[in-house]
C-alpha positions in Angstrom: 0.0 0.0 0.0 1.1 3.6 -0.6 2.1 5.7 2.3 0.5 9.1 3.4 2.6 11.1 5.9 0.6 13.4 8.0 3.0 13.8 10.8 3.8 17.4 9.9 0.1 18.4 9.2 -1.3 20.2 12.2 -4.6 21.9 11.5 -6.8 23.5 14.1 -9.3 21.2 15.8 -12.2 22.8 14.1 -10.5 22.0 10.7 -9.6 18.2 11.4 -12.6 17.0 9.5 -12.0 18.9 6.4 -8.3 18.5 6.3 -7.9 14.9 7.5 -11.1 13.8 5.6 -9.6 15.0 2.3 -6.2 13.7 3.2 -7.3 10.0 3.0 -9.0 9.5 -0.4 -11.7 7.1 -1.0 -12.7 5.1 -4.2 -14.4 7.1 -7.0 -17.9 5.9 -7.1 -20.3 8.2 -9.0 -23.8 7.5 -7.8 -25.2 10.5 -9.7 -24.0 9.0 -12.9 -25.3 5.6 -12.1 -28.6 7.2 -11.2 -29.0 8.3 -15.1 -28.4 4.7 -16.0 -31.0 3.0 -13.7 -33.8 5.6 -14.1 -35.1 4.1 -17.3 -34.9 0.5 -15.6 -37.0 1.8 -12.8 -39.5 3.4 -15.0 -39.8 0.4 -17.0 -40.4 -1.8 -13.9 -42.9 0.7 -12.6 -44.9 0.6 -16.0 -44.5 -3.1 -17.0 -44.0 -4.9 -13.8 -42.6 -8.3 -13.6 -41.9 -8.6 -17.3 -39.5 -5.5 -17.1 -37.7 -7.1 -14.0 -37.2 -10.3 -16.0 -36.1 -8.5 -19.1 -33.6 -6.4 -17.3 -32.2 -9.3 -15.6 -31.8 -11.1 -18.9 -30.1 -8.0 -20.3 -27.7 -7.2 -17.4 -27.2 -10.6 -15.8 -27.5 -12.9 -18.8 -30.1 -15.1 -16.9 -33.8 -15.1 -17.1 -35.6 -17.1 -14.3 -38.7 -19.1 -15.2 -40.4 -17.3 -12.5 -39.4 -14.4 -10.1 -40.8 -15.9 -6.9 -38.6 -18.7 -5.7 -40.6 -21.9 -5.0 -40.7 -23.0 -1.5 -39.5 -26.5 -2.3 -36.3 -24.9 -3.8 -35.5 -23.2 -0.5 -36.2 -26.4 1.4 -33.9 -28.5 -0.9 -31.2 -25.8 -0.4 -31.5 -26.2 3.3 -31.6 -30.0 3.4 -28.3 -29.9 1.2 -26.6 -27.2 3.4 -23.2 -28.3 4.8 -23.9 -28.9 8.5 -21.0 -26.8 9.6 -22.3 -23.9 7.6 -25.7 -24.5 9.1 -24.3 -24.5 12.7 -22.4 -21.3 11.9 -25.6 -19.6 10.7 -27.5 -20.9 13.8 -25.0 -19.3 16.1 -25.0 -16.1 14.1 -28.7 -15.8 14.1 -28.7 -16.5 17.9 -26.1 -13.8 18.8 -27.8 -11.1 16.5 -31.1 -11.9 17.8 -30.0 -11.4 21.4 -28.5 -8.0 20.7 -31.6 -6.9 18.7 -34.0 -8.0 21.5 -32.0 -6.0 24.0 -31.9 -2.9 21.7 -35.6 -3.1 20.8 -37.3 0.3 22.0 -40.6 0.0 23.9 -43.6 2.2 24.0 -43.4 5.1 26.6 -46.0 7.0 28.1 -45.2 10.6 29.6 -47.8 12.4 31.9 -47.2 15.9 31.0 -49.9 17.3 33.4 -53.0 15.8 35.2 -55.1 14.3 32.6 -52.6 15.0 29.8 -50.6 12.1 28.4 -48.3 11.6 25.4 -47.4 8.2 24.3 -44.5 7.3 21.9 -45.9 4.2 20.5 -43.3 1.8 18.7 -44.9 0.3 15.6 -43.1 -2.2 13.4 -42.9 -1.4 9.7 -45.6 -3.4 8.1 -43.8 -4.8 4.9 -40.1 -4.4 4.1 -37.8 -5.5 1.4 -34.5 -6.9 2.1 -31.7 -7.1 -0.7 -29.0 -9.5 -0.7 -26.3 -9.1 -3.3 -24.7 -12.0 -5.2 -21.8 -10.8 -7.5 -18.4 -11.5 -6.4 -19.6 -13.5 -3.3 -22.9 -14.9 -2.1 -23.3 -12.8 1.1 -25.3 -15.5 3.0 -24.4 -13.5 6.2 -26.4 -10.5 4.8 -29.6 -12.5 5.0 -29.1 -12.9 8.8 -28.1 -9.2 9.2 -31.2 -8.0 7.4 -33.8 -10.6 8.2 -33.2 -10.9 12.1 -33.6 -7.3 13.1 -36.8 -7.2 11.1 -38.3 -10.2 12.7 -37.4 -9.0 16.2 -39.0 -5.8 15.3 -42.2 -7.5 14.6 -42.4 -6.8 10.9 -45.3 -9.0 9.6 -44.4 -9.0 6.0 -40.8 -9.6 4.7 -39.8 -10.0 1.1 -36.2 -10.8 0.1 -34.6 -10.3 -3.4 -31.2 -11.7 -4.5 -29.7 -12.2 -8.1 -30.2 -15.4 -9.8 -27.3 -17.5 -10.8 -26.8 -18.5 -14.5 -26.6 -22.2 -13.5 -29.9 -22.5 -11.8 -32.0 -19.2 -12.4 -32.2 -19.1 -8.7 -30.3 -17.2 -6.0 -27.3 -19.0 -4.6 -28.3 -22.1 -2.7 -26.7 -21.0 0.6 -28.7 -17.8 0.4 -31.9 -19.8 0.0 -31.0 -22.0 2.7 -30.5 -19.2 5.1 -33.9 -17.9 4.2 -35.4 -21.3 4.8 -33.6 -21.4 8.2 -35.0 -18.1 9.2 -38.5 -18.8 7.8 -38.4 -16.1 5.2 -40.5 -17.6 2.6 -41.2 -14.7 0.2 -37.9 -14.7 -1.9 -37.3 -13.5 -5.5 -34.7 -14.1 -7.9 -33.9 -10.6 -9.1 -30.9 -8.5 -8.7 -29.6 -5.0 -9.4 -31.7 -1.8 -9.9 -34.7 -3.8 -11.3 -34.9 -5.7 -8.0 -35.0 -2.4 -5.9 -37.7 -1.2 -8.3 -39.6 -4.4 -7.9 -39.6 -3.9 -4.1 -40.4 -0.2 -4.2 -43.3 -0.4 -6.8 -44.3 -3.9 -6.7 -44.2 -6.3 -9.7 -45.8 -9.8 -10.3 -46.4 -11.5 -6.9 -44.2 -8.9 -5.1 -46.2 -6.1 -3.4 -44.7 -2.8 -2.7 -42.8 -2.5 0.6 -42.3 0.5 3.0 -38.6 0.1 3.6 -35.8 -1.2 1.6 -32.5 -2.4 3.4 -29.2 -4.2 2.3 -26.0 -3.4 0.4 -25.4 -3.6 -3.3 -23.3 -2.2 -6.1 -23.4 1.3 -7.3 -26.6 0.6 -9.4 -28.4 -0.8 -6.4 -27.3 2.3 -4.3 -28.5 4.6 -7.1 -31.8 2.9 -7.3 -32.3 3.2 -3.7 -31.5 6.8 -3.9 -34.2 7.3 -6.7 -36.8 5.5 -4.6 -35.9 7.2 -1.3 -39.1 9.2 -0.5 -41.5 6.8 -1.9 -40.0 4.3 0.5 -37.6 4.5 3.4 -34.1 3.2 2.8 -31.4 2.2 5.3 -28.4 3.9 3.6 -26.5 4.3 0.4 -23.8 1.7 1.0 -20.6 2.1 -1.1 -17.6 -0.1 -1.3 -16.5 -1.7 1.9 -13.8 0.0 4.2 -11.6 -0.8 7.0 -9.3 1.6 8.9 -7.0 0.2 11.7 -5.4 2.3 14.4 -2.3 0.4 15.4 0.8 1.3 17.5 4.1 -0.4 18.0 2.5 -2.9 20.2 0.4 -4.3 17.5 1.1 -7.6 15.8 1.9 -7.0 12.2 0.6 -10.3 10.9 -2.9 -9.7 12.4 -3.1 -6.1 11.2 -2.2 -7.4 7.7 -4.7 -10.2 7.9 -7.6 -7.6 8.8 -6.5 -5.3 6.0 -6.6 -8.3 3.5 -10.0 -9.5 4.7 -11.9 -6.5 3.6 -9.7 -6.0 0.4 -11.0 -9.4 -0.6 -14.7 -8.0 -1.1 -14.1 -5.8 -4.0 -11.3 -4.2 -6.1 -12.8 -0.8 -4.8 -12.6 -1.9 -1.2 -10.6 0.4 1.0 -7.9 -0.8 3.6 -6.4 2.0 5.7 -3.7 1.6 8.4 -3.3 4.6 10.7 -0.1 4.3 12.8 2.4 6.4 14.7 5.1 3.8 14.2 7.0 3.7 10.9 8.5 0.4 12.1 5.2 -1.2 12.4 4.2 0.1 9.0 7.3 -1.7 7.6 6.5 -4.9 9.3 2.8 -4.7 8.0 4.1 -4.2 4.4 6.1 -7.4 4.8 3.2 -9.3 6.1 0.9 -8.1 3.4 3.3 -9.4 0.7 3.3 -12.8 2.1 -0.4 -12.9 2.9 -1.5 -11.5 -0.5 0.6 -13.8 -2.5 -1.0 -16.8 -0.8 -4.7 -15.4 -0.9 -7.4 -17.1 -3.2 -8.6 -13.9 -4.5 -5.2 -12.4 -5.0 -6.0 -10.3 -8.0 -8.8 -8.7 -6.3 -7.0 -7.9 -3.2 -3.9 -6.5 -4.9 -6.1 -4.1 -6.9 -7.9 -3.0 -3.8 -4.8 -2.5 -1.8 -3.0 -0.7 -4.6 -5.8 1.6 -5.3 -6.0 5.3 -4.2 -8.5 4.4 -1.5 -6.0 2.2 0.5 -2.9 3.6 2.2 -0.7 3.5 5.4 -1.2 6.8 7.1 1.6 7.9 9.3 0.8 10.1 12.2 2.5 11.7 15.1 0.9 10.1 18.0 -2.4 8.4 19.2 -4.1 12.0 19.4 -3.6 12.5 15.9 -4.6 9.0 15.0 -7.9 9.6 16.7 -8.4 12.8 14.8 -7.7 11.3 11.5 -10.0 8.2 12.2 -12.8 10.5 13.3 -12.4 12.7 10.2 -12.4 9.6 7.9 -15.3 8.0 9.7 -14.7 4.4 8.5 -17.3 1.8 8.0 -15.1 -0.6 10.2 -12.5 0.8 12.7 -10.1 -1.5 14.5 -8.1 -0.3 17.4 -5.1 -2.6 18.0 -3.0 -0.5 20.4 -2.0 -0.3 24.1 -5.1 0.5 26.1 -7.1 -0.1 23.0 -10.5 0.4 25.1 -9.5 4.0 26.0 -8.6 4.8 22.3 -11.9 3.4 21.3 -13.8 5.4 23.6 -12.5 8.6 21.8 -13.9 7.5 18.6 -17.1 9.3 17.6 -17.3 8.6 13.8 -17.4 4.8 12.8 -19.9 2.4 11.6 -18.6 -0.2 14.1 -15.5 -0.2 16.3 -13.6 -3.3 16.9 -11.5 -3.3 20.0 -8.3 -5.2 20.7 -6.3 -7.7 18.6 -8.9 -10.5 19.3 -11.9 -8.6 17.8 -11.2 -8.6 13.9 -13.8 -7.1 11.6 -14.5 -10.5 10.2 -16.1 -11.5 13.5 -18.5 -8.7 13.1 -19.1 -9.8 9.5 -20.6 -13.1 10.9 -20.9 -13.9 14.4 -20.1 -11.1 16.9 -23.9 -10.2 17.4 -23.4 -6.9 15.9 -24.7 -6.0 12.4 -22.5 -5.7 9.4 -24.7 -3.4 7.3 -23.0 -0.1 8.1 -22.5 3.4 6.7 -19.7 3.8 4.3 -17.9 6.7 2.5 -17.7 8.8 5.5 -21.4 8.6 6.2 -20.7 7.3 9.7 -20.3 10.9 10.9 -24.2 11.2 10.6 -25.6 7.7 10.1 -25.8 4.6 11.9 -25.6 1.0 11.1 -28.6 -1.3 10.4 -30.5 -2.2 13.6 -33.9 -3.3 14.9 -34.6 0.3 15.3 -34.6 0.7 11.5 -37.6 -1.6 11.2 -39.8 0.4 13.6 -41.4 3.8 13.5 -42.6 5.9 16.2 -46.3 7.0 16.5 -47.3 9.8 19.0 -50.7 9.2 20.7 -52.0 12.2 22.6 -54.8 12.1 25.1 -56.1 15.2 26.9 -59.0 15.3 29.3 -61.3 18.5 29.2 -59.6 19.9 32.4 -56.1 19.4 31.0 -57.0 21.2 27.7 -58.5 24.1 29.7 -55.2 24.5 31.7 -53.1 24.9 28.5 -55.6 26.0 26.0 -55.0 29.7 26.2 -51.3 29.2 25.6 -52.3 27.5 22.2 -54.6 30.3 21.3 -51.9 32.9 22.0 -49.3 31.0 19.9 -51.6 30.4 17.1 -52.4 34.3 16.9 -48.4 34.9 17.0 -48.2 32.7 13.9 -51.2 34.4 12.2 -53.0 31.1 12.2 -56.3 32.2 14.0 -58.3 29.2 13.0 -55.8 27.0 14.8 -56.6 28.9 17.9 -60.2 28.7 17.4 -60.2 25.0 17.3 -59.1 25.2 20.9 -61.2 28.4 21.7 -64.4 26.8 20.7 -63.9 24.0 23.4 -62.8 26.6 26.0 -66.0 28.7 25.5 -68.3 25.7 26.3 -69.6 25.2 29.8 -67.5 22.8 31.9 -68.9 19.5 31.8 
């Protein structure tokens, strides 16, 4: 990986985000340009429904399923044929994520603001959601778990899932189908890309429109989600995956290198960033990377990612500057492999997920930590959160006032309505105040 030396860069604290955020570049992903490409596909699906979804799949993915809806027997067959070790791993991943989702689930809260006056914040699950699971370079079976479990814990009554069909079978990857069967997600569609997002948003064939679309995908999936935002809710605009590692001279170079390689394996545009105050560690990591990359299964993909502009070793003066750079970069995944890692991690405010200590690699979070791996990318961790059970819920306020409670506050409402030149608002209260007390 190339090196960026920020040791002599010393901006004022209020300039950290701008200076350090631009110092570490990201992969160039033009969602706006992709939006122009997907707009006609989305419009076609809105107008022609299932036929348009199938036509787009044949055109872009070179496969046309016999039907969009995956037969229940295909999912059961996939589960029956699933490697027992893979099944055991999925069962454990599901159990751990379900445990954290249940703990994080918010509950209805009722506040008494005055005698006879209550405001209830009612937690209501989304009534129908669409989950997208990418295929592409890797069948992300773990993404089935990360999307479906929080939706189920939230109490969503209707869940549809879409994943690209393979050319061999015209169905999504069998491991993805097995995970759906294991979770009891029985409404599954063989569709990928922008056409799948349009199908979920507008409805097509057997698929009814959803209220929320979640799940990562390529730039065209991201662009389609952006196009539909407003018609439906979306979780985020996920870009290429990224890992940043804060490491000092106490870190194990082999472990740091392994974690950088693990995320580079995702995609040629994946970002791997090492932030360190130790040039000696940086040298050791470079040597470890060479050995590990050469023996990796996806060596070409990893080399491209590590050699891209989005990946680098960033040299800093000390831990304070490392924290500043990490907060400015706002990585999707941030590891801290340093002395007193917990104290360093406590100073991080911008990251999708923080992995503390040398025994907490990002890969753990990808599968079985109990956390969710659908996280904000491209610096969006400075304002957005990862997918959680909360994303599948909405708040509804329920207000209940007695006559006495309204009389106590009513004149304030009338006064404020007049101040806004909205007298009819005030009159709706005044007409009640003018009536004899019952």
